[in-house]
Backbone bond lengths (Angstrom), bond angles and torsions (degrees), N, CA, C in turn:
res aa  C-N    CA-C-N  psi(-1)  N-CA   C-N-CA  omega(-1)  CA-C   N-CA-C  phi
1 X - - - 1.467 - - 1.512 110.34 -
2 X 1.343 116.15 -41.78 1.469 120.05 179.78 1.502 110.52 -68.16
3 X 1.308 117.18 -33.93 1.469 120.67 -179.01 1.513 110.70 -67.62
4 X 1.321 117.78 -44.27 1.459 120.59 179.29 1.519 111.01 -66.57
5 X 1.334 118.56 -34.91 1.466 121.49 177.73 1.509 110.79 -66.12
6 X 1.306 117.78 -43.54 1.467 121.49 178.95 1.512 110.58 -62.22
7 X 1.343 118.15 -42.26 1.460 121.23 179.76 1.515 110.49 -65.03
8 X 1.364 117.60 -36.91 1.460 120.42 -179.33 1.512 111.62 -69.49
9 X 1.308 119.14 -36.92 1.457 122.75 -177.97 1.527 112.63 -76.91
10 X 1.320 116.88 -41.16 1.478 119.44 -174.01 1.507 113.24 -99.97
11 X 1.333 117.81 -22.83 1.461 120.80 -177.10 1.513 113.18 76.94
12 X 1.307 119.05 12.38 1.465 122.95 -179.16 1.521 109.43 -123.36
13 X 1.370 113.51 157.09 1.460 119.47 176.63 1.523 109.08 -72.06
14 X 1.287 118.11 140.51 1.470 120.39 176.54 1.519 109.93 -65.66
15 X 1.317 118.15 153.83 1.467 120.59 179.04 1.517 111.15 -64.06
16 X 1.351 114.60 143.69 1.469 120.14 -179.29 1.506 110.12 -72.75
17 X 1.290 117.20 151.39 1.473 120.29 177.83 1.520 110.83 -61.29
18 X 1.319 117.57 154.82 1.466 120.36 179.76 1.521 111.27 -59.07
19 X 1.342 115.86 133.09 1.459 121.41 178.35 1.501 113.90 88.48
20 X 1.359 117.80 -11.11 1.458 118.45 -177.75 1.508 112.33 -74.89
21 X 1.361 118.94 -29.66 1.464 121.12 -176.68 1.518 112.05 -69.07
22 X 1.338 118.36 -30.62 1.468 120.13 -178.49 1.506 113.48 -90.95
23 X 1.325 118.08 -1.46 1.453 119.33 -177.61 1.510 113.07 -64.63
24 X 1.345 117.20 -41.30 1.459 119.88 -179.95 1.510 112.41 -66.42
25 X 1.359 116.17 -42.26 1.468 119.35 179.33 1.527 111.01 -64.35
26 X 1.317 116.52 -39.85 1.470 119.55 179.57 1.520 111.13 -63.42
27 X 1.321 115.80 -41.20 1.467 119.24 179.21 1.523 111.06 -65.07
28 X 1.361 115.87 -40.25 1.466 118.56 179.22 1.523 111.07 -66.19
29 X 1.351 115.57 -40.70 1.468 118.45 178.49 1.525 111.13 -63.36
30 X 1.319 115.74 -41.31 1.458 119.00 179.40 1.529 110.63 -64.46
31 X 1.325 115.97 -40.30 1.458 119.28 178.09 1.520 112.08 -64.88
32 X 1.354 116.59 -41.15 1.465 119.52 178.12 1.522 111.34 -65.09
33 X 1.329 116.31 -38.77 1.472 119.84 179.44 1.524 110.98 -65.77
34 X 1.334 116.48 -41.57 1.457 119.75 177.95 1.521 111.28 -65.51
35 X 1.339 116.26 -35.41 1.463 119.58 178.50 1.527 110.87 -66.13
36 X 1.352 115.96 -44.79 1.468 118.99 178.01 1.525 110.94 -63.03
37 X 1.333 116.03 -39.17 1.465 119.58 178.47 1.521 111.00 -63.99
38 X 1.336 115.75 -38.19 1.460 119.45 179.88 1.521 110.89 -68.14
39 X 1.338 116.56 -43.30 1.467 120.18 -176.92 1.526 111.40 -70.59
40 X 1.342 116.43 -45.31 1.464 120.02 -175.73 1.526 113.14 -86.48
41 X 1.304 117.46 -28.73 1.457 119.23 -176.03 1.511 114.50 -91.40
42 X 1.342 117.25 -21.35 1.463 119.60 -178.11 1.530 112.58 -59.98
43 X 1.346 119.67 -44.86 1.477 118.21 178.52 1.524 113.18 -57.85
44 X 1.339 116.66 -39.71 1.467 119.31 179.03 1.526 110.95 -67.35
45 X 1.331 116.32 -34.51 1.462 119.17 178.43 1.523 111.22 -66.93
46 X 1.337 116.40 -35.02 1.460 119.75 -179.83 1.529 111.90 -70.07
47 X 1.333 117.24 -36.62 1.467 119.90 -177.77 1.524 112.27 -90.31
48 X 1.327 117.43 -8.55 1.469 120.25 -178.35 1.526 112.84 -58.99
49 X 1.350 120.33 -42.25 1.477 118.38 178.88 1.520 113.21 -58.14
50 X 1.336 116.69 -36.82 1.468 118.76 178.22 1.519 111.02 -61.98
51 X 1.324 116.55 -45.53 1.461 119.46 -177.98 1.527 111.34 -68.61
52 X 1.330 117.01 -30.79 1.464 119.28 175.92 1.527 110.00 -65.33
53 X 1.331 116.01 -46.35 1.468 119.81 178.45 1.525 110.64 -65.11
54 X 1.344 116.44 -40.64 1.466 120.06 178.84 1.522 111.14 -62.20
55 X 1.325 116.57 -42.57 1.464 119.70 -179.98 1.522 111.49 -65.44
56 X 1.334 116.75 -36.13 1.464 120.15 -176.72 1.520 112.65 -76.96
57 X 1.339 116.67 -39.00 1.461 119.56 -171.44 1.526 113.96 -110.08
58 X 1.318 119.07 -5.28 1.466 120.73 179.80 1.524 112.05 -127.36
59 X 1.326 116.62 -55.63 1.464 119.15 -174.93 1.530 111.47 -68.59
60 X 1.332 116.61 -47.46 1.469 118.90 -179.95 1.530 112.30 -62.32
61 X 1.345 120.01 -46.18 1.468 118.44 175.98 1.521 113.19 -60.33
62 X 1.343 116.74 -34.50 1.464 119.48 178.91 1.524 110.92 -64.72
63 X 1.323 116.15 -45.85 1.467 120.10 179.75 1.525 110.69 -67.54
64 X 1.326 116.89 -41.67 1.467 120.16 -178.88 1.528 111.12 -66.79
65 X 1.332 117.16 -37.47 1.465 120.40 176.18 1.517 110.74 -63.50
66 X 1.328 116.39 -40.26 1.465 119.74 176.34 1.524 111.11 -61.28
67 X 1.325 116.98 -40.64 1.466 120.92 179.94 1.534 110.97 -66.72
68 X 1.331 116.92 -42.63 1.467 120.48 179.95 1.525 111.11 -65.17
69 X 1.337 117.04 -35.19 1.465 119.68 -177.79 1.523 112.39 -63.55
70 X 1.314 117.31 -16.37 1.466 121.23 178.78 1.526 111.99 -94.51
71 X 1.332 117.16 10.53 1.459 121.96 -178.00 1.525 110.27 -130.61
72 X 1.306 114.04 161.20 1.464 121.72 169.95 1.519 107.02 -96.37
73 X 1.345 115.65 106.30 1.466 121.41 -173.85 1.524 108.71 -129.37
74 X 1.318 116.30 136.02 1.451 121.80 175.02 1.519 109.84 -107.04
75 X 1.328 115.49 151.36 1.458 120.66 -175.89 1.522 112.06 -62.79
76 X 1.327 117.34 -34.43 1.469 120.47 -177.46 1.519 112.55 -74.34
77 X 1.322 117.48 -23.53 1.476 121.26 -177.68 1.526 109.05 -131.66
78 X 1.326 115.84 70.74 1.461 119.78 -178.07 1.521 112.42 -68.91
79 X 1.327 117.36 -21.27 1.459 119.71 -179.22 1.527 112.33 -82.76
80 X 1.320 117.43 -5.11 1.466 121.78 179.12 1.525 107.89 -109.73
81 X 1.325 116.39 111.75 1.457 122.03 -177.96 1.524 110.19 -123.39
82 X 1.312 115.24 133.45 1.463 121.14 176.09 1.527 108.90 -111.59
83 X 1.322 115.99 120.77 1.466 121.29 -177.74 1.532 110.19 -67.48
84 X 1.341 115.71 122.94 1.470 120.59 178.83 1.523 111.34 -125.46
85 X 1.340 116.94 3.84 1.476 121.89 179.79 1.528 109.48 58.77
86 X 1.334 117.21 -125.19 1.461 121.27 -174.78 1.529 112.48 -98.46
87 X 1.325 117.66 20.03 1.465 119.92 -179.56 1.527 111.88 -62.95
88 X 1.328 116.48 -37.21 1.466 119.04 178.80 1.521 111.32 -62.96
89 X 1.320 116.98 -38.46 1.466 120.31 178.81 1.525 110.97 -68.97
90 X 1.330 117.05 -38.35 1.466 120.27 178.10 1.527 110.39 -64.92
91 X 1.340 116.80 -43.37 1.460 120.15 178.28 1.523 111.20 -64.95
92 X 1.319 116.43 -39.09 1.462 119.67 178.92 1.521 110.98 -65.02
93 X 1.334 116.93 -38.46 1.463 121.12 179.32 1.531 110.97 -62.59
94 X 1.313 117.30 -33.91 1.456 120.83 -179.63 1.514 114.56 -94.61
95 X 1.319 117.37 4.67 1.465 121.60 -178.51 1.529 109.63 -88.40
96 X 1.319 117.45 120.94 1.470 121.27 -179.52 1.525 111.43 -66.28
97 X 1.332 117.36 -27.13 1.466 119.59 178.57 1.519 111.48 -65.57
98 X 1.329 116.77 -35.01 1.464 119.79 178.28 1.523 110.62 -64.94
99 X 1.315 117.41 -45.55 1.461 119.85 -179.05 1.522 111.23 -68.58
100 X 1.328 116.74 -33.95 1.460 119.42 175.37 1.525 110.75 -65.71
101 X 1.344 116.41 -43.34 1.465 120.15 178.24 1.520 111.28 -65.38
102 X 1.334 116.56 -37.76 1.461 119.79 177.85 1.523 110.76 -64.59
103 X 1.327 116.74 -43.48 1.463 120.22 178.36 1.523 111.14 -63.29
104 X 1.332 116.82 -43.55 1.464 119.83 178.59 1.523 111.36 -63.51
105 X 1.322 117.01 -39.10 1.464 120.65 178.81 1.520 111.02 -62.66
106 X 1.322 116.38 -42.16 1.465 120.13 -179.35 1.522 110.96 -68.37
107 X 1.337 117.13 -46.35 1.465 119.71 -177.40 1.526 111.52 -66.00
108 X 1.330 117.45 -44.97 1.465 119.40 177.52 1.522 110.36 -63.81
109 X 1.339 116.47 -37.33 1.463 119.50 177.63 1.512 112.59 -62.67
110 X 1.326 117.00 -42.95 1.469 120.30 179.52 1.523 110.46 -68.77
111 X 1.343 116.76 -45.53 1.463 120.41 -177.90 1.523 111.30 -62.66
112 X 1.316 117.26 -33.92 1.463 120.30 -178.07 1.523 113.18 -88.68
113 X 1.317 117.93 -32.97 1.464 120.34 -173.14 1.521 112.39 -78.66
114 X 1.319 117.90 -47.80 1.468 120.62 -174.60 1.529 111.63 -62.31
115 X 1.341 120.28 -54.06 1.474 118.12 177.31 1.520 112.82 -62.76
116 X 1.322 116.20 -36.04 1.464 120.47 -178.55 1.521 111.70 -59.88
117 X 1.329 117.49 -49.31 1.460 120.75 -177.65 1.519 111.53 -70.85
118 X 1.335 117.50 -35.14 1.463 119.67 177.27 1.524 110.69 -66.65
119 X 1.319 117.52 -43.32 1.462 120.70 176.96 1.522 111.06 -65.67
120 X 1.325 117.47 -38.37 1.464 120.69 178.18 1.521 111.01 -64.10
121 X 1.326 116.60 -38.43 1.465 120.17 178.84 1.522 110.78 -65.40
122 X 1.335 116.72 -43.72 1.460 119.65 177.55 1.513 112.51 -65.78
123 X 1.336 117.26 -40.71 1.461 120.46 178.78 1.520 111.39 -64.83
124 X 1.319 116.98 -40.67 1.465 120.06 178.06 1.520 110.93 -64.15
125 X 1.328 116.58 -37.59 1.471 119.87 178.59 1.523 110.56 -64.16
126 X 1.329 117.74 -38.57 1.464 120.58 177.71 1.526 111.23 -69.83
127 X 1.325 117.01 -41.29 1.464 120.09 179.66 1.520 112.40 -68.56
128 X 1.317 116.94 -18.40 1.461 120.63 -179.77 1.521 112.21 -75.91
129 X 1.338 117.05 -16.03 1.461 120.20 177.22 1.523 109.84 -74.71
130 X 1.318 115.56 152.48 1.461 120.66 175.50 1.523 108.74 -78.78
131 X 1.307 116.53 118.18 1.456 120.79 179.96 1.521 108.96 -151.22
132 X 1.317 115.21 164.96 1.449 120.18 -179.46 1.532 110.06 -71.29
133 X 1.305 114.51 148.28 1.473 121.89 178.69 1.521 111.81 57.38
134 X 1.336 116.51 33.98 1.464 119.38 -179.72 1.529 111.18 -64.38
135 X 1.341 116.39 -35.90 1.460 119.50 179.03 1.529 110.87 -63.93
136 X 1.329 116.03 -39.01 1.464 119.63 178.96 1.523 110.90 -61.92
137 X 1.323 116.94 -45.03 1.462 120.15 -178.85 1.533 111.18 -66.35
138 X 1.314 117.24 -35.04 1.464 119.71 178.90 1.525 111.25 -68.13
139 X 1.323 115.82 -40.83 1.465 118.86 177.80 1.527 110.27 -69.14
140 X 1.335 116.61 -39.45 1.463 120.16 -179.31 1.522 111.86 -63.39
141 X 1.326 116.95 -30.77 1.464 119.30 179.48 1.524 112.36 -67.95
142 X 1.334 117.28 -16.22 1.465 121.02 178.76 1.527 113.17 -91.94
143 X 1.331 117.12 -7.96 1.467 119.95 -178.36 1.526 112.13 -59.93
144 X 1.340 120.30 -46.02 1.476 118.61 177.54 1.523 113.00 -59.79
145 X 1.337 116.87 -37.77 1.463 119.95 179.39 1.521 111.09 -65.84
146 X 1.345 116.54 -35.65 1.464 120.55 -179.77 1.526 112.38 -76.18
147 X 1.328 117.29 -16.16 1.462 120.81 178.84 1.525 109.89 -73.55
148 X 1.312 117.01 138.79 1.458 120.53 -179.28 1.525 110.62 -67.12
149 X 1.318 114.85 154.12 1.464 120.39 179.36 1.522 110.38 -61.58
150 X 1.329 116.74 -40.67 1.461 120.36 -177.77 1.526 111.41 -62.54
151 X 1.334 116.61 -45.97 1.461 119.79 -179.06 1.525 111.22 -64.52
152 X 1.324 116.40 -45.59 1.465 119.71 -179.68 1.520 111.46 -63.30
153 X 1.327 117.02 -43.91 1.466 120.00 -178.54 1.523 111.40 -65.98
154 X 1.335 118.06 -38.42 1.461 120.46 178.90 1.521 111.35 -64.95
155 X 1.326 117.19 -42.60 1.462 120.48 179.69 1.523 110.53 -64.14
156 X 1.327 117.39 -46.39 1.459 119.74 -179.33 1.529 111.53 -69.49
157 X 1.316 117.73 -28.35 1.468 119.81 175.05 1.521 110.68 -63.38
158 X 1.325 117.16 -40.40 1.464 120.09 176.55 1.524 111.23 -69.81
159 X 1.325 117.24 -35.33 1.465 119.92 178.76 1.522 110.87 -65.30
160 X 1.344 116.73 -38.81 1.460 120.98 -178.59 1.535 112.58 -93.38
161 X 1.318 118.59 13.21 1.463 120.81 179.39 1.530 110.08 -62.49
162 X 1.333 116.25 141.66 1.467 120.16 -170.76 1.527 112.87 -66.64
163 X 1.338 117.86 -45.94 1.462 120.58 -171.78 1.520 113.34 -92.12
164 X 1.329 117.44 -35.37 1.460 119.70 -173.93 1.531 112.66 -125.05
165 X 1.317 117.66 13.34 1.455 120.65 -178.66 1.520 113.09 -76.32
166 X 1.318 115.19 153.96 1.456 120.85 -178.24 1.527 112.21 -66.88
167 X 1.340 117.22 -35.92 1.462 120.02 -177.71 1.526 110.65 -65.68
168 X 1.319 117.02 -48.39 1.462 119.45 179.29 1.525 111.68 -66.95
169 X 1.324 117.35 -30.99 1.467 119.74 174.84 1.523 110.60 -63.74
170 X 1.341 116.32 -43.47 1.463 119.49 178.42 1.526 111.08 -65.70
171 X 1.334 117.20 -39.90 1.461 119.87 178.15 1.526 111.18 -66.03
172 X 1.332 116.55 -39.35 1.460 119.42 179.08 1.514 112.71 -66.95
173 X 1.337 117.33 -28.83 1.463 120.01 179.63 1.519 112.66 -68.30
174 X 1.327 117.12 -19.22 1.472 120.71 177.74 1.526 111.10 -109.92
175 X 1.339 117.04 14.86 1.447 120.90 173.74 1.509 116.14 87.21
176 X 1.325 118.80 15.68 1.470 122.07 179.66 1.522 108.83 -98.64
177 X 1.327 116.36 135.69 1.462 121.24 -179.41 1.528 110.60 -64.23
178 X 1.333 117.06 151.35 1.468 119.96 178.64 1.528 111.92 -60.05
179 X 1.316 115.54 143.93 1.461 122.54 179.60 1.526 108.59 -99.30
180 X 1.315 116.67 135.79 1.466 121.61 177.40 1.539 107.99 -84.13
181 X 1.312 115.38 84.50 1.457 120.23 -172.27 1.524 112.46 -66.95
182 X 1.300 118.29 -29.96 1.468 119.77 -175.12 1.526 113.06 -93.44
183 X 1.322 117.46 -33.85 1.465 120.19 -173.47 1.520 113.55 -91.04
184 X 1.326 118.79 -26.10 1.464 121.27 179.15 1.527 110.04 -89.68
185 X 1.331 115.52 146.64 1.463 120.14 -171.42 1.523 112.63 -65.36
186 X 1.326 117.62 -59.99 1.461 119.56 -172.90 1.528 112.80 -69.09
187 X 1.344 119.53 -42.05 1.468 117.44 174.41 1.528 113.21 -58.93
188 X 1.342 117.21 -37.92 1.469 119.62 179.05 1.523 111.10 -65.07
189 X 1.319 116.75 -41.92 1.463 119.39 179.86 1.526 111.53 -68.11
190 X 1.338 116.68 -35.35 1.467 119.56 176.26 1.524 110.43 -65.94
191 X 1.330 117.08 -41.31 1.462 120.54 179.77 1.527 111.38 -63.83
192 X 1.325 116.91 -44.12 1.468 120.34 178.40 1.524 110.45 -64.75
193 X 1.323 116.74 -40.32 1.470 120.11 178.18 1.518 111.06 -63.24
194 X 1.331 117.18 -33.40 1.463 120.62 178.18 1.525 111.14 -62.82
195 X 1.323 116.60 -38.94 1.469 119.89 177.41 1.526 110.28 -62.54
196 X 1.322 116.40 -44.49 1.469 120.79 -179.71 1.524 110.28 -64.07
197 X 1.331 116.44 -43.76 1.471 120.34 -179.94 1.519 110.14 -61.17
198 X 1.318 117.21 -44.86 1.465 120.40 -177.90 1.528 111.56 -63.04
199 X 1.327 117.32 -37.27 1.463 120.26 -175.36 1.526 112.77 -76.70
200 X 1.328 118.76 -34.39 1.458 120.54 -167.90 1.527 114.75 -108.63
201 X 1.313 118.75 -7.66 1.466 119.53 -178.14 1.523 111.38 -64.00
202 X 1.318 117.51 -46.48 1.460 120.41 -178.64 1.516 112.86 -64.23
203 X 1.319 117.15 -38.16 1.468 120.71 178.54 1.524 110.78 -62.18
204 X 1.326 116.79 -48.49 1.465 119.89 179.11 1.522 111.53 -66.45
205 X 1.339 116.67 -32.22 1.464 119.62 178.35 1.523 111.09 -62.96
206 X 1.323 117.75 -39.59 1.466 119.90 178.51 1.526 111.48 -68.86
207 X 1.322 117.55 -33.34 1.467 119.73 174.21 1.523 110.42 -63.35
208 X 1.320 116.48 -44.82 1.467 120.09 178.16 1.526 110.87 -65.17
209 X 1.329 116.66 -38.73 1.463 120.09 -179.88 1.523 111.17 -62.59
210 X 1.318 117.15 -43.55 1.465 120.25 177.97 1.521 111.00 -61.55
211 X 1.327 117.28 -39.28 1.465 120.14 178.68 1.525 111.03 -69.73
212 X 1.329 117.58 -37.55 1.469 120.44 178.99 1.521 111.66 -64.29
213 X 1.318 116.89 -38.93 1.460 119.69 -178.63 1.519 112.59 -72.57
214 X 1.327 117.22 -12.36 1.464 120.76 176.03 1.522 112.26 -87.70
215 X 1.337 118.16 -7.16 1.464 121.07 178.48 1.527 108.71 -75.64
216 X 1.326 119.75 129.36 1.470 121.29 -179.70 1.527 111.74 -60.02
217 X 1.330 116.08 139.14 1.465 120.51 179.98 1.519 111.98 -66.75
218 X 1.347 117.38 -21.94 1.464 119.98 -179.70 1.524 112.00 -62.02
219 X 1.317 117.54 -30.07 1.463 119.87 179.44 1.526 110.81 -65.70
220 X 1.321 116.65 -42.14 1.462 119.67 178.22 1.526 110.92 -68.29
221 X 1.330 116.89 -37.41 1.463 119.94 178.56 1.521 110.84 -64.37
222 X 1.334 116.68 -42.53 1.464 119.76 178.54 1.523 110.90 -65.07
223 X 1.333 117.15 -40.68 1.465 119.92 178.58 1.519 111.15 -66.05
224 X 1.331 117.38 -36.87 1.459 120.56 178.54 1.523 111.30 -67.61
225 X 1.325 116.49 -38.88 1.469 119.87 177.54 1.521 110.85 -64.06
226 X 1.336 116.37 -35.42 1.464 120.61 178.61 1.517 112.77 -75.42
227 X 1.323 117.26 -0.94 1.459 120.62 177.56 1.509 114.97 87.99
228 X 1.329 118.52 16.42 1.462 121.12 -179.65 1.527 110.25 -74.08
229 X 1.313 116.38 136.03 1.456 121.76 177.41 1.525 110.20 -74.68
230 X 1.341 114.98 173.18 1.461 118.57 178.68 1.530 111.08 -60.78
231 X 1.324 117.52 -39.25 1.460 120.84 -179.79 1.525 111.18 -65.71
232 X 1.337 116.63 -42.71 1.463 119.47 178.86 1.526 110.98 -67.42
233 X 1.324 117.26 -35.66 1.464 118.99 175.35 1.529 110.81 -62.89
234 X 1.333 115.37 -37.52 1.459 119.22 179.61 1.524 111.18 -67.78
235 X 1.331 116.89 -44.08 1.467 120.26 -175.46 1.523 112.99 -79.81
236 X 1.343 118.36 -29.28 1.461 120.84 -175.06 1.526 113.85 -104.10
237 X 1.334 117.60 -14.90 1.467 120.33 -179.99 1.535 110.80 -117.57
238 X 1.323 116.21 -52.77 1.465 119.72 -174.38 1.524 112.26 -68.59
239 X 1.334 115.95 -54.14 1.469 119.17 -176.25 1.530 111.97 -61.69
240 X 1.349 120.08 -47.59 1.478 117.90 176.17 1.525 113.06 -62.13
241 X 1.335 117.00 -30.57 1.458 119.54 -178.85 1.513 114.11 -71.55
242 X 1.321 117.12 -22.20 1.470 120.00 -179.73 1.529 110.74 -114.87
243 X 1.327 117.53 22.75 1.467 120.70 -176.49 1.533 111.56 -59.03
244 X 1.323 116.79 -41.20 1.469 118.84 -179.09 1.527 111.22 -64.39
245 X 1.334 117.21 -36.95 1.464 120.15 177.34 1.520 111.00 -68.23
246 X 1.325 117.11 -37.15 1.465 120.34 177.27 1.526 110.34 -62.21
247 X 1.333 116.43 -43.46 1.468 120.00 177.80 1.527 110.06 -62.33
248 X 1.326 116.40 -40.13 1.465 120.52 179.39 1.526 111.25 -61.85
249 X 1.334 117.57 -43.89 1.464 120.18 179.81 1.528 111.34 -69.18
250 X 1.320 117.41 -32.23 1.469 119.59 176.05 1.528 110.14 -64.33
251 X 1.332 115.96 -42.23 1.468 119.84 178.42 1.526 110.36 -63.51
252 X 1.335 117.07 -45.32 1.464 120.41 178.73 1.525 111.31 -61.25
253 X 1.333 116.53 -42.69 1.462 120.17 -179.39 1.521 111.20 -66.71
254 X 1.327 116.93 -35.99 1.466 120.04 177.44 1.520 110.97 -64.48
255 X 1.330 116.23 -43.91 1.469 119.78 177.66 1.525 110.54 -63.07
256 X 1.338 116.24 -44.08 1.460 119.64 179.45 1.516 112.99 -63.67
257 X 1.339 116.87 -39.03 1.466 120.22 179.03 1.518 111.13 -66.60
258 X 1.319 117.10 -37.63 1.464 120.37 179.02 1.525 111.34 -66.11
259 X 1.318 117.28 -33.64 1.464 121.90 -177.27 1.527 112.91 -97.16
260 X 1.322 118.70 12.55 1.464 122.03 -175.87 1.531 110.49 -57.75
261 X 1.328 115.84 124.95 1.468 119.75 -174.40 1.532 112.50 -144.21
262 X 1.317 117.36 -55.42 1.458 120.55 -171.62 1.513 113.77 -63.49
263 X 1.323 117.58 -43.62 1.462 120.92 -176.81 1.525 112.62 -61.70
264 X 1.345 119.37 -52.89 1.473 117.89 178.92 1.522 113.51 -68.46
265 X 1.334 117.88 -29.53 1.466 120.19 179.89 1.522 110.84 -64.15
266 X 1.329 117.25 -47.56 1.466 120.81 -178.39 1.521 110.81 -76.33
267 X 1.318 117.35 -31.34 1.463 120.51 179.10 1.526 111.17 -62.71
268 X 1.338 117.73 -30.14 1.458 121.20 -179.35 1.508 114.60 -74.05
269 X 1.343 118.77 -16.18 1.458 123.31 175.42 1.531 112.42 54.85
270 X 1.318 116.80 68.18 1.453 119.11 175.01 1.508 113.24 114.49
271 X 1.329 117.02 -146.46 1.474 119.87 -177.70 1.519 113.59 -59.22
272 X 1.333 116.81 -32.62 1.462 118.94 179.46 1.525 112.23 -66.17
273 X 1.335 116.70 -20.44 1.455 118.62 179.27 1.511 112.42 -66.52
274 X 1.336 117.15 -37.54 1.464 120.77 -179.00 1.521 110.69 -68.98
275 X 1.323 116.15 -41.66 1.469 120.23 -177.92 1.516 112.87 -86.08
276 X 1.335 117.36 -2.25 1.458 119.18 -178.83 1.508 112.77 69.97
277 X 1.333 116.67 42.91 1.450 121.73 -178.04 1.513 111.66 96.42
278 X 1.331 115.10 168.02 1.463 119.76 -177.85 1.517 112.20 -63.31
279 X 1.319 117.31 -31.80 1.469 122.22 -179.42 1.525 112.17 -111.64
280 X 1.324 117.14 22.49 1.477 122.03 -178.01 1.522 111.70 56.27
281 X 1.334 116.52 33.63 1.461 119.69 -172.97 1.528 113.41 -72.39
282 X 1.317 118.23 -19.00 1.462 119.59 176.08 1.532 111.22 -135.94
283 X 1.320 116.73 26.48 1.464 120.04 177.10 1.522 110.14 -73.27
284 X 1.319 116.60 123.67 1.458 122.52 178.80 1.526 109.63 -95.92
285 X 1.315 115.80 175.28 1.465 119.80 177.97 1.527 111.25 -63.23
286 X 1.327 116.45 -35.30 1.458 119.34 177.16 1.520 112.21 -63.52
287 X 1.335 117.04 -40.58 1.459 120.44 177.30 1.523 111.34 -68.79
288 X 1.342 117.40 -37.50 1.462 120.26 177.49 1.525 110.71 -63.68
289 X 1.322 116.64 -40.52 1.471 120.92 176.43 1.526 110.36 -59.24
290 X 1.335 115.99 -45.78 1.467 120.55 -179.23 1.525 111.02 -66.08
291 X 1.329 117.02 -40.64 1.463 120.14 -179.54 1.526 111.61 -63.40
292 X 1.330 116.17 -44.15 1.462 119.30 -178.95 1.528 111.57 -65.57
293 X 1.326 117.31 -40.04 1.454 120.28 -174.64 1.508 114.75 -83.32
294 X 1.361 117.94 -43.17 1.459 120.00 -170.16 1.527 113.68 -112.15
295 X 1.326 117.26 -1.68 1.460 120.15 172.13 1.526 111.23 -113.29
296 X 1.335 115.90 -44.71 1.466 120.15 177.30 1.529 112.44 -91.97
297 X 1.352 116.92 -8.74 1.475 123.24 177.21 1.529 113.21 63.33
298 X 1.316 117.69 23.20 1.462 121.62 179.29 1.533 108.81 -101.41
299 X 1.322 116.10 89.28 1.456 120.16 -175.28 1.524 111.77 -70.75
300 X 1.326 117.70 -29.19 1.461 119.75 177.37 1.516 111.74 -64.11
301 X 1.333 116.73 -45.65 1.464 120.18 178.24 1.526 110.81 -68.77
302 X 1.327 116.98 -35.18 1.463 120.10 177.12 1.526 110.94 -63.27
303 X 1.332 116.86 -42.42 1.464 120.48 176.99 1.523 111.04 -65.26
304 X 1.324 117.44 -32.72 1.464 120.69 177.24 1.521 110.84 -64.86
305 X 1.333 116.77 -41.57 1.467 120.32 176.79 1.525 110.32 -63.40
306 X 1.337 116.56 -40.37 1.467 120.06 178.77 1.523 111.16 -60.65
307 X 1.331 116.68 -42.10 1.457 119.07 179.52 1.522 111.91 -71.55
308 X 1.321 117.10 -30.58 1.466 119.73 174.28 1.528 110.31 -64.34
309 X 1.329 117.54 -40.03 1.463 121.22 176.30 1.524 110.81 -62.89
310 X 1.323 116.22 -41.88 1.466 120.13 179.00 1.526 111.25 -63.50
311 X 1.323 117.11 -42.72 1.460 120.60 179.98 1.522 111.37 -66.63
312 X 1.323 117.78 -32.54 1.462 120.29 175.95 1.528 110.66 -62.98
313 X 1.323 116.59 -41.39 1.465 120.02 177.48 1.522 111.02 -65.31
314 X 1.328 116.84 -39.47 1.466 120.02 177.71 1.522 110.42 -63.29
315 X 1.330 117.37 -44.25 1.465 120.77 178.74 1.525 111.11 -63.50
316 X 1.329 117.20 -39.06 1.464 120.00 177.84 1.521 110.91 -64.00
317 X 1.331 116.86 -40.27 1.466 120.53 178.57 1.528 110.79 -65.61
318 X 1.330 117.12 -43.77 1.467 120.60 179.09 1.521 110.55 -63.11
319 X 1.330 117.20 -42.08 1.464 120.38 178.76 1.523 111.10 -62.91
320 X 1.334 116.40 -40.41 1.463 119.58 178.71 1.520 111.52 -63.98
321 X 1.326 117.56 -39.89 1.461 121.09 178.54 1.524 111.31 -66.98
322 X 1.335 116.96 -39.68 1.464 119.80 179.07 1.518 111.04 -65.93
323 X 1.328 117.02 -42.27 1.466 120.20 178.29 1.522 110.57 -62.81
324 X 1.317 116.83 -41.46 1.464 120.34 178.56 1.517 111.20 -63.64
325 X 1.336 117.16 -40.10 1.463 120.48 179.45 1.525 111.18 -67.79
326 X 1.326 117.58 -39.99 1.465 120.44 178.49 1.520 110.96 -65.30
327 X 1.318 116.90 -39.06 1.463 119.81 178.43 1.519 111.32 -65.67
328 X 1.328 116.70 -39.76 1.464 119.57 179.35 1.520 111.33 -65.85
329 X 1.342 116.91 -34.13 1.462 119.70 178.29 1.519 111.67 -70.77
330 X 1.322 117.10 -41.69 1.463 120.19 -179.21 1.519 112.12 -69.50
331 X 1.335 116.31 -31.95 1.460 118.97 179.15 1.524 111.94 -81.03
């Protein structure tokens, strides 16, 4: 009543209560702040679960493994740690088994990776053609990848068996003496590499196929007009067009070769699987890690081997980056 009387006498609006004039601005500022938080903070909220899982299952084990590698720890008494600093690394550097495992890891990696990627590239090129039942062949190429390591290794172990294996039977039918696939170094590494090649060729072929189908058809048309043969189109159009995918598969294969474990373990059929044969002829770094930790119960030395494997991957990545940078400078 007093407000209406004042307005009637003076013709002006009564003064607003204290704090009422800034209420609208405060609400707008709060709304703008919430909007900025929603726009800028939403992406971090979406990726936060990944980083939580990564921290729990990757980063923490990595840091804890590094800490254990600096101690003398046994599997039976994990709560009792004796600080030894870098003694485990010094002992590992002077251990002939480590260098033997490193050499076996590299040789098996090369023997399995190079043919695997070349076969995958050829298979992807064939699958890229228009043909009947192409979907069936693409799905069938993934069957080895979907097969468990244990099943694949057991089947190939029987195939490469010395006395009753299919491979030695085929060799004997043409007059070749049986090969000791498990006890001899190079035959054993070839047999293990065969398991890896069989399992991963189809997977890499589908990666190459997806990259090939992303290449514009105009490039092939231009090459055909210029008189390029199918082989030249493959080497000058297809391969350069999927170069990044090839590098990606090389990186994946390098990581897989460094961590190779299941195939040689099952191929050894028993105690020899852990040691990589009676003479460690196919023991990889993964098997050496397992032997130190779960056979010798030396978790500190096992963690040291794990960190050596990690550093090898880091060195391989750095070398790849340096080679790429040198090539870019020369070109």
